C-alpha positions, 0 to 999 in steps of 0.5 A, a space after each residue: 762881486 765878480 763871477 768868473 767861469 772857467 769852462 772846457 772839456 773834461 780833463 782840460 785843467 779847469 779845476 787846477 786853474 780855478 785853484 791857482 787862481 784862488 791862491 793868487 787872489 787870496 795872496 793879494 787880500 782878494 777874497 775869493 772861492 771855487 764853486 764847482 759844477 760838479 757839486 750839481 751831479 745827480 746822485 747815483 740813485 737818481 741817475 740809476 733811477 733816470 737810466 743815466 747812470 751809464 752816462 754820468 757826466 753828460 749834460 743831463 746827469 747834472 742839476 743844471 737848473 739848480 746850479 743856475 739858481 745857486 749861481 744867481 743867489 750868490 750874485 744877488 746876494 753878496 752880503 749873505 753867505 751861501 753854501 754850495 754842494 761839491 763832488 767827492 770822487 773818492 765815493 762818487 756823490 755830492 757832498 751837500 754844503 761842502 763849499 761856503 761863499 762867504 758874505 762879502 766875497 769879491 770873486 766867485 770862480 765857478 768851473 765846469 764843462 757846460 757853462 756855456 751850452 745854449 740849451 735849457 737849463 745851461 743858457 741861464 748860466 752865461 747871463 750870470 757871469 762877468 767873465 768867461 774863459 775857455 780852458 784848453 790843453 793838447 787832446 792827446 794830454 787830455 785824453 791820458 789825464 781822463 784815463 789816469 783819472 779813471 784808473 785812480 778812482 777804481 776802473 781798470 785801464 780797458 774800462 777807462 778807455 772804454 768809458 772815455 770813448 763812450 761817455 767823455 768824448 761825446 760830451 767833449 764834442 757838446 763842449 767844444 762846440 760851446 767854447 766859441 762864446 767864451 771871452 778869454 781863451 786859456 791854453 795850457 801845455 
């Protein structure tokens, strides 16, 4: 089994690249699946309990250790089927068991912002990867995508821009500082 990671800032196109890679691999008869880091968002109730609801999307708003443990399980037991969670943006919650990594899957593509961060628990992810790719896009394009995404899921344009400035952009700085560790850079137009 090959573990391929796509990392980059929110709005950079990681999910799109992951979907294209899976379709390409599947068209060549190579069993593959996407395991998104977003499936490890803490629940809204837990975010509120910890005082993180206003910073949802920051590294500490994820179960990074659970994510690393799942990647380790998938890597160390390729003959087993493993279920993974996914994030549903329409309800802003995790859906347990939404992704199945079937026994014999040849390529697991995992995508997320914090895959190459140095600190705990994120530093446990990189050793589980066979290839890491940093997905990059022009900053203005990324910001426009982010604002549009937040508006699509119910925020006003003003609230969307405020969220991007207050939450997404500080997280983007962390991600930018970690992407130097990627094996490959993918620059999208």
